[in-house]
C-alpha positions as CSV (number, residue, x, y, z in Angstrom):
1,R,-33.5,2.9,-8.7
2,S,-30.0,2.0,-9.0
3,R,-29.4,-2.0,-8.9
4,T,-27.2,-2.6,-5.9
5,V,-23.6,-4.6,-6.5
6,G,-22.6,-5.5,-3.0
7,E,-21.6,-3.6,0.5
8,L,-18.4,-3.6,2.7
9,L,-19.4,-3.1,6.2
10,A,-17.2,-2.2,9.0
11,P,-16.9,-4.2,11.9
12,T,-18.3,-3.1,15.2
13,S,-17.9,-4.1,18.9
14,P,-20.7,-2.6,21.7
15,F,-18.4,-0.6,23.0
16,D,-17.1,1.4,19.9
17,K,-18.0,5.1,20.0
18,K,-19.5,6.2,17.1
19,C,-18.0,9.4,16.5
20,G,-14.6,8.6,14.3
21,R,-16.0,5.5,12.7
22,E,-17.0,7.9,10.0
23,N,-15.8,6.7,6.5
24,W,-14.8,10.3,4.5
25,T,-13.6,9.0,1.4
26,V,-13.3,5.8,-0.9
27,A,-10.8,5.6,-3.8
28,F,-10.0,3.0,-6.8
29,A,-6.5,2.8,-8.2
30,P,-5.6,4.5,-11.1
31,D,-5.5,0.9,-12.9
32,G,-8.8,-0.4,-11.3
33,S,-6.9,-2.9,-9.5
34,Y,-6.8,-1.8,-5.8
35,F,-10.1,-0.4,-4.0
36,A,-9.2,1.7,-0.4
37,W,-11.9,2.9,2.4
38,S,-11.5,4.5,5.8
39,Q,-13.4,1.9,8.1
40,G,-13.1,4.8,10.8
41,H,-11.1,5.0,14.4
42,R,-7.4,5.6,12.5
43,I,-8.0,1.5,9.8
44,V,-7.3,2.4,6.2
45,K,-8.3,-0.8,4.2
46,L,-6.8,-2.1,1.2
47,V,-8.6,-4.4,-0.9
48,P,-8.6,-5.9,-4.8
49,W,-10.9,-4.8,-6.5
50,S,-11.0,-7.8,-8.9
51,Q,-11.3,-10.0,-5.8
52,C,-14.1,-7.8,-4.6
53,L,-16.5,-7.7,-7.1
54,N,-16.0,-11.6,-7.6
55,N,-17.2,-12.1,-3.9
56,F,-20.2,-9.5,-4.2
57,L,-21.1,-12.5,-7.2
58,L,-20.3,-15.3,-5.2
59,H,-21.9,-14.8,-2.2
60,G,-24.8,-14.5,-4.0
61,T,-26.2,-11.6,-2.4
62,K,-25.8,-9.5,-5.2
63,N,-25.9,-10.0,-8.7
64,V,-22.5,-8.3,-10.8
65,A,-22.2,-9.1,-14.3
66,N,-19.0,-11.3,-15.4
67,A,-17.6,-9.2,-17.8
68,T,-17.0,-6.0,-15.2
69,S,-14.3,-8.1,-13.1
70,T,-12.5,-9.7,-16.2
71,R,-12.9,-6.3,-17.7
72,L,-10.3,-4.7,-14.6
73,P,-6.7,-4.1,-16.2
74,R,-3.9,-5.7,-14.0
75,Q,-1.2,-3.2,-12.3
76,N,1.2,-5.6,-14.2
77,S,1.3,-8.9,-16.3
78,D,4.3,-10.0,-14.2
79,S,3.7,-13.0,-11.7
80,S,5.8,-12.1,-9.2
81,Q,4.7,-12.2,-5.5
82,K,4.9,-8.2,-5.6
83,N,2.4,-7.6,-8.0
84,K,0.1,-10.4,-6.8
85,P,-2.7,-7.8,-5.5
86,C,-3.4,-8.8,-1.8
87,E,-5.6,-7.8,1.2
88,H,-3.7,-4.9,3.7
89,I,-5.0,-3.3,6.5
90,I,-3.5,-0.3,7.5
91,D,-3.3,1.7,10.8
92,C,-2.2,5.2,10.4
93,G,-2.2,6.5,14.0
94,D,-4.7,9.0,13.3
95,I,-8.7,9.2,12.2
96,V,-8.2,9.2,8.4
97,W,-10.2,12.3,6.0
98,S,-8.8,11.5,2.5
99,L,-7.1,9.0,0.7
100,A,-5.7,9.5,-3.1
101,F,-3.9,6.6,-5.1
102,G,-0.8,7.6,-7.0
103,S,1.1,5.5,-9.7
104,S,4.6,6.6,-10.8
105,V,5.8,6.9,-14.3
106,P,9.7,7.1,-14.8
107,E,9.7,8.9,-17.7
108,K,8.4,11.9,-16.2
109,Q,10.9,13.9,-14.1
110,S,10.9,15.0,-11.0
111,R,11.3,18.5,-10.8
112,C,12.9,19.2,-7.9
113,V,16.6,19.8,-8.6
114,N,18.8,17.6,-6.4
115,I,19.1,14.8,-8.5
116,E,21.9,13.1,-7.2
117,W,20.5,10.8,-4.3
118,H,17.2,9.8,-3.2
119,R,16.1,7.7,-0.6
120,F,13.4,6.2,-3.0
121,K,13.9,5.2,-6.4
122,F,9.7,5.1,-8.2
123,G,10.0,2.4,-10.6
124,Q,7.4,1.7,-13.8
125,D,5.2,-1.0,-11.2
126,Q,4.9,1.5,-8.5
127,L,1.3,2.2,-6.4
128,L,1.1,4.0,-3.8
129,L,-1.5,5.5,-1.5
130,A,-1.2,8.9,0.4
131,T,-3.5,9.0,3.9
132,G,-4.4,12.5,5.2
133,L,-4.7,12.7,8.7
134,N,-6.4,14.5,11.6
135,N,-3.4,15.9,13.4
136,G,-1.9,17.3,10.0
137,R,0.1,14.7,8.6
138,I,0.3,12.9,5.3
139,K,1.7,9.4,5.5
140,I,2.3,7.9,2.2
141,W,2.0,4.0,2.1
142,D,3.0,1.0,-0.6
143,V,0.1,-0.7,-1.5
144,Y,1.7,-3.5,-2.6
145,T,2.9,-4.6,0.5
146,G,1.2,-1.9,3.2
147,K,4.5,-0.3,4.6
148,L,5.2,3.0,5.4
149,L,7.5,4.8,3.3
150,L,6.9,8.8,3.7
151,N,5.3,11.0,6.7
152,L,4.8,14.3,5.8
153,M,4.5,17.6,7.9
154,D,3.6,20.4,7.8
155,H,0.2,21.4,8.0
156,T,-1.3,22.6,11.1
157,E,-5.0,21.2,10.9
158,V,-7.1,17.9,9.6
159,V,-6.2,17.1,6.5
160,R,-9.6,17.4,4.0
161,D,-8.6,16.1,0.9
162,L,-5.2,14.9,-1.6
163,T,-5.2,14.3,-4.4
164,F,-2.3,12.8,-7.5
165,A,-1.7,14.8,-10.5
166,P,-2.9,12.0,-13.3
167,D,0.8,12.6,-15.2
168,G,2.4,10.2,-12.9
169,S,5.3,12.8,-12.4
170,L,4.0,11.8,-8.6
171,I,3.6,15.5,-8.1
172,L,0.7,15.6,-5.2
173,V,-1.8,18.3,-3.7
174,S,-3.2,18.6,-0.1
175,A,-6.3,20.3,0.8
176,S,-6.6,21.7,4.9
177,R,-8.5,23.0,7.5
178,D,-5.6,25.6,7.7
179,K,-6.8,27.2,5.1
180,T,-3.6,26.2,2.7
181,L,-3.2,23.9,0.0
182,R,0.6,22.3,-0.3
183,V,2.2,20.7,-3.5
184,W,4.5,17.9,-2.5
185,D,6.8,15.8,-4.7
186,L,6.9,12.5,-3.9
187,K,10.0,11.8,-6.2
188,D,12.4,14.1,-4.5
189,D,11.3,12.4,-1.4
190,G,8.0,14.1,-0.7
191,N,9.6,17.5,-0.4
192,M,7.2,20.2,0.0
193,M,7.6,22.7,-3.0
194,K,5.0,24.9,-2.3
195,V,2.5,26.7,-0.6
196,L,-0.9,27.7,-2.5
197,R,-2.7,30.6,-0.3
198,G,-6.2,32.6,-1.5
199,H,-8.7,30.6,1.1
200,Q,-9.9,32.7,3.8
201,N,-11.3,29.7,5.6
202,W,-11.1,25.7,5.4
203,V,-10.5,23.9,2.5
204,Y,-12.7,20.9,1.5
205,G,-11.6,19.6,-1.5
206,C,-8.7,20.1,-4.6
207,A,-8.6,17.8,-7.8
208,F,-6.6,18.4,-10.7
209,S,-8.1,18.5,-14.4
210,P,-7.0,15.1,-16.5
211,D,-4.0,17.0,-18.2
212,S,-2.7,18.0,-15.0
213,S,-2.1,21.7,-15.8
214,I,-5.4,23.1,-13.7
215,L,-6.3,22.5,-10.0
216,C,-9.6,23.2,-9.1
217,S,-9.8,23.9,-4.8
218,V,-13.1,24.5,-3.1
219,G,-13.6,25.7,0.5
220,A,-15.9,27.4,2.8
221,S,-17.5,30.6,2.4
222,K,-18.4,29.7,-1.0
223,A,-15.1,29.2,-2.9
224,V,-13.7,28.0,-5.6
225,F,-10.7,28.6,-7.2
226,L,-8.7,27.5,-10.4
227,W,-4.9,27.5,-10.1
228,D,-2.2,27.4,-12.8
229,M,0.1,24.4,-12.0
230,D,2.9,25.7,-13.9
231,K,2.9,29.2,-12.3
232,Y,1.6,27.8,-8.8
233,S,-0.3,31.1,-9.2
234,M,-4.3,31.8,-9.1
235,I,-6.3,31.8,-12.6
236,R,-9.6,32.5,-11.3
237,K,-12.2,32.3,-8.7
238,L,-15.7,31.0,-10.0
239,E,-18.8,33.1,-8.0
240,G,-22.0,31.4,-8.3
241,H,-22.7,29.4,-4.8
242,H,-24.3,30.4,-1.7
243,N,-22.8,28.5,0.7
244,D,-19.7,26.3,1.6
245,V,-18.6,24.1,-1.4
246,V,-17.5,20.6,-0.3
247,A,-16.3,18.6,-3.3
248,C,-15.5,19.1,-7.1
249,E,-14.0,17.2,-10.0
250,F,-13.2,17.7,-13.7
251,S,-14.8,16.1,-16.7
252,P,-12.4,13.1,-18.6
253,D,-11.7,15.8,-20.8
254,G,-11.0,18.8,-18.8
255,A,-14.0,20.6,-20.6
256,L,-16.8,21.0,-17.3
257,L,-16.0,21.2,-14.0
258,A,-18.6,19.9,-11.6
259,T,-19.1,21.6,-7.7
260,A,-20.9,20.5,-4.8
261,S,-22.3,22.9,-2.3
262,Y,-24.2,22.7,0.9
263,D,-26.7,25.5,-1.1
264,T,-28.5,22.4,-2.0
265,R,-27.0,22.7,-5.3
266,V,-24.3,20.8,-8.0
267,Y,-23.0,23.5,-10.5
268,V,-21.6,21.8,-13.5
269,W,-18.8,24.9,-15.1
270,D,-17.0,25.7,-18.4
271,P,-14.0,26.2,-16.2
272,H,-11.9,27.8,-18.9
273,I,-13.9,30.4,-19.4
274,G,-15.8,31.1,-15.7
275,V,-19.2,29.8,-17.0
276,I,-22.3,27.4,-15.2
277,L,-23.4,25.3,-18.0
278,M,-25.9,23.3,-15.5
279,E,-27.6,23.7,-12.0
280,F,-28.8,20.6,-10.4
281,G,-31.1,21.2,-7.6
282,H,-31.6,18.9,-4.3
283,L,-34.6,20.9,-3.1
284,F,-37.2,21.8,-4.9
285,P,-38.0,24.9,-5.1
286,P,-34.5,26.1,-5.0
287,P,-33.8,28.2,-1.9
288,T,-34.3,31.6,-2.8
289,P,-31.0,34.0,-2.2
290,I,-32.0,35.2,1.4
291,F,-32.3,31.6,2.6
292,A,-29.8,30.6,0.1
293,G,-27.7,28.1,2.6
294,G,-30.8,25.7,1.7
295,A,-31.8,23.0,4.2
296,N,-29.8,21.2,6.7
297,D,-31.1,18.0,5.5
298,R,-30.2,18.4,1.7
299,W,-26.9,19.3,2.3
300,V,-24.8,17.7,-1.1
301,R,-22.1,16.2,0.3
302,S,-20.1,14.7,-2.7
303,V,-19.7,14.7,-6.2
304,S,-18.3,12.2,-8.7
305,F,-18.0,12.5,-12.9
306,S,-18.4,9.3,-14.8
307,H,-15.4,8.5,-16.9
308,D,-17.5,8.5,-19.7
309,G,-18.0,12.4,-19.7
310,L,-21.8,12.0,-19.5
311,H,-22.9,11.3,-16.2
312,I,-22.5,12.7,-12.6
313,A,-23.2,11.1,-9.1
314,S,-24.2,13.3,-6.1
315,L,-24.6,12.2,-3.1
316,A,-27.0,14.4,-0.5
317,D,-28.6,14.5,3.1
318,D,-31.6,13.5,2.1
319,K,-30.8,9.9,2.1
320,M,-30.2,9.0,-1.7
321,V,-27.7,9.5,-4.2
322,R,-28.6,10.9,-7.7
323,F,-27.2,9.8,-11.0
324,W,-27.2,12.9,-13.5
325,R,-26.6,13.1,-17.3
326,I,-24.7,16.1,-18.1
327,D,-27.6,17.2,-20.4
328,E,-30.6,16.0,-18.4
329,E,-32.2,18.2,-15.8
330,Y,-33.6,15.3,-13.2
331,P,-31.8,12.2,-12.2
332,V,-31.8,9.3,-14.3
333,Q,-31.4,6.9,-11.6
334,V,-31.3,7.2,-7.6
335,A,-30.5,4.6,-4.8
336,P,-31.1,5.4,-0.9
337,L,-28.5,5.4,1.5
338,N,-28.3,6.6,5.1
339,N,-25.6,8.9,6.4
340,G,-23.8,9.1,3.0
341,L,-20.1,11.0,3.0
342,C,-18.2,10.2,-0.1
343,C,-18.4,8.5,-3.3
344,T,-16.7,7.8,-6.6
345,F,-16.8,6.1,-10.1
346,S,-15.1,3.1,-10.8
347,T,-11.9,3.4,-13.1
348,D,-14.1,1.7,-15.9
349,G,-17.1,3.8,-14.3
350,S,-19.4,0.7,-14.1
351,V,-19.7,0.9,-10.4
352,L,-20.3,3.5,-7.5
353,A,-18.5,3.6,-4.1
354,A,-20.1,5.7,-1.4
355,G,-19.1,5.7,2.0
356,T,-20.5,6.5,5.3
357,Q,-20.8,7.6,8.6
358,D,-20.7,4.2,10.1
359,G,-17.3,3.5,7.8
360,S,-18.6,1.1,5.4
361,V,-19.7,1.2,1.6
362,Y,-22.0,0.3,-0.6
363,F,-21.9,-0.1,-5.0
364,W,-24.3,0.5,-6.9
365,A,-24.1,-0.6,-11.1
366,T,-24.1,2.8,-12.9
367,P,-26.1,4.3,-15.3
368,R,-25.1,2.4,-19.1
369,Q,-25.9,4.5,-21.9
370,V,-24.5,4.6,-25.5
371,S,-22.7,7.7,-26.4
372,S,-23.8,10.6,-28.8
373,L,-22.1,11.0,-32.3
374,Q,-22.0,14.7,-30.6
375,H,-20.6,13.8,-27.1
376,L,-18.0,11.5,-28.6
377,C,-16.8,14.1,-30.7
378,R,-17.0,17.1,-28.0
379,M,-14.9,14.2,-25.7
380,A,-12.0,13.6,-28.3
381,I,-11.9,17.4,-29.5
382,R,-12.1,19.4,-26.0
383,R,-9.4,16.4,-24.4
384,V,-6.9,18.7,-26.4
385,M,-8.9,22.0,-26.8
386,P,-9.8,24.3,-24.3
387,T,-13.3,26.5,-24.6
388,S,-11.6,30.0,-26.3
389,Q,-9.5,27.6,-28.8
390,V,-13.0,25.9,-30.3
391,K,-14.8,29.0,-30.7
392,N,-11.4,30.5,-32.7
393,L,-11.4,27.2,-35.1
394,P,-11.8,28.0,-38.9
395,I,-15.0,26.1,-39.3
396,P,-18.7,26.6,-39.6
397,S,-20.7,27.9,-36.6
398,K,-22.8,25.3,-36.7
399,V,-19.7,23.0,-36.2
400,V,-18.1,25.2,-33.3
401,E,-22.0,24.9,-31.7
402,F,-21.8,21.0,-32.2
403,L,-18.4,21.0,-29.9
404,C,-19.0,23.0,-27.2
405,Y,-20.9,22.6,-24.3
406,Q,-23.7,24.8,-24.0
407,I,-26.0,26.1,-21.7
């Protein structure tokens, strides 16, 4: 069983309605400085992550290694007040369904044409939080001050997921129940650049590949789509799930894609060739095709890829969080969790955070294993080469096998 690190419980009052309290989303800042979660009832809480870990340690309720908190990087060594992490409680004005952190890299030019004048100048130390709301709006906040910067309006339904391009370009993609994905350029004052159409039903989630070139989107009716983010065109549709697909995430080297579905399965794909490499089942025996929707108490709600590229976490309706290795059929660790909705690994991969229906967050220490030489070699080469290029390398076939993720 996984070791519990700590918990953040949402405040409750006797007259609170149970609906509206759900914690649909949790997120860590790319530099590990902040943690954010939706507490329910319009409220998003932002806390400095190292301070949060220290609190778990000091109050003695949970045991956290000192090394973990000291290793986390700070946004800036500058000691000015702006960069000192402090807690913020943000009222978003409507139920919050999605969160995403974005940080800017000034060397990365905006794709917009109008370079003469911008309302906002995003500098090196900028850290933004995007919140997707029930009414279809997306609000962009300054993490350091807690102030509202932009209000993006175009979706007509719930914004179910948000993701920033990892390259620091401040390109934001939103997935909505209005069956579309929209691409926004925050360096161009939040201008909407493109609408990606293709889903026939609700879009549940989206995720960028680590090099920002590919976007995966998942939704109702078994949909898993891959998009080319340079041309804004669909690359391929991945076929294999038997029910709504609700979550997706790429591995740190971009060579694998994990998707979670209500069909009780997590699939690990090679997105470059569209092949399923691994299946993690949450119902035994697995449902036959005629009952492929699976049992309601086994629906998988969320999936997250660890930063070591070796472990995957999944969260299902059977009151369990599972940690899997990409090369093993059964979970390596499990943890109990009632009414879980979402999960994500911390920036350094040492902790998994999971949100629940009552607006709380629970944290566990993740499995720590020394990666094999094969895994380290694969990760190194797959960061820069897709599957087809690796297979065409002028090297012995045994070495090619060594460097490929095999079925």
